[in-house]
C-alpha positions in Angstrom: -6.4 2.2 18.1 -9.1 1.3 15.5 -8.0 -0.9 12.7 -10.0 -1.5 9.5 -9.5 -4.8 7.7 -10.7 -5.5 4.2 -10.0 -8.2 1.7 -11.0 -9.7 -1.7 -12.0 -6.4 -3.3 -11.6 -7.9 -6.8 -11.6 -4.4 -8.4 -14.9 -3.4 -6.7 -14.3 0.3 -6.0 -17.9 0.8 -4.9 -17.6 -2.0 -2.4 -14.4 -0.5 -1.0 -16.0 2.9 -0.7 -19.0 1.3 1.1 -16.7 -0.7 3.5 -14.8 2.5 4.3 -18.0 4.3 4.9 -19.3 1.6 7.3 -15.9 1.5 9.2 -15.7 5.3 9.5 -12.4 6.8 10.7 -9.7 4.2 11.3 -6.2 4.6 12.6 -4.9 1.9 10.2 -6.4 0.2 7.2 -5.2 -3.2 6.1 -6.0 -4.9 2.9 -5.5 -8.7 3.1 -5.0 -9.2 -0.6 -6.9 -9.7 -3.8 -7.6 -6.0 -4.5 -7.4 -6.9 -8.2 -9.1 -9.7 -10.0 -7.3 -12.2 -12.2 -5.4 -10.0 -14.7 -7.6 -6.9 -14.3 -5.9 -4.0 -12.5 -8.0 -1.1 -11.1 -6.4 2.3 -10.8 -9.4 3.4 -8.8 -8.8 0.7 -6.1 -5.1 1.6 -5.9 -5.8 5.3 -5.7 -8.4 4.7 -2.9 -6.1 2.5 -0.9 -3.2 5.0 -1.3 -5.4 7.9 -0.2 -6.3 6.0 3.0 -2.6 5.0 3.6 -3.6 1.3 3.5 -1.1 -1.4 4.2 -1.6 -4.2 1.6 -0.7 -7.8 1.6 -0.4 -9.5 -1.8 -3.1 -12.1 -2.4 -3.1 -14.8 -5.0 -4.5 -12.5 -7.7 -1.6 -10.0 -7.1 0.9 -12.8 -7.2 -0.5 -13.9 -10.6 -0.6 -10.4 -12.0 3.0 -9.5 -10.8 4.4 -13.0 -11.5 5.7 -14.3 -14.9 2.2 -15.4 -16.0 1.0 -11.7 -15.7 3.7 -10.3 -18.0 1.3 -9.9 -21.0 -1.4 -8.2 -18.9 1.2 -5.8 -17.4 2.4 -4.9 -20.9 -1.0 -4.0 -22.2 
């Protein structure tokens, strides 16, 4: 089984695309958090991770975005 591990994307969809290109085909893709950056949310990153069936662990940036302090950003 080939597992791809990525982390700290910080909304960098080009970086995610390049990492996936380098890894090639993987059986499982795991994102170790921080796919978003501060209160910026990237639909492109989420779409790319979903398309690849990635398992994602929440990082400190996701915890901030989805926690009480991110309420204003989520409402925008």
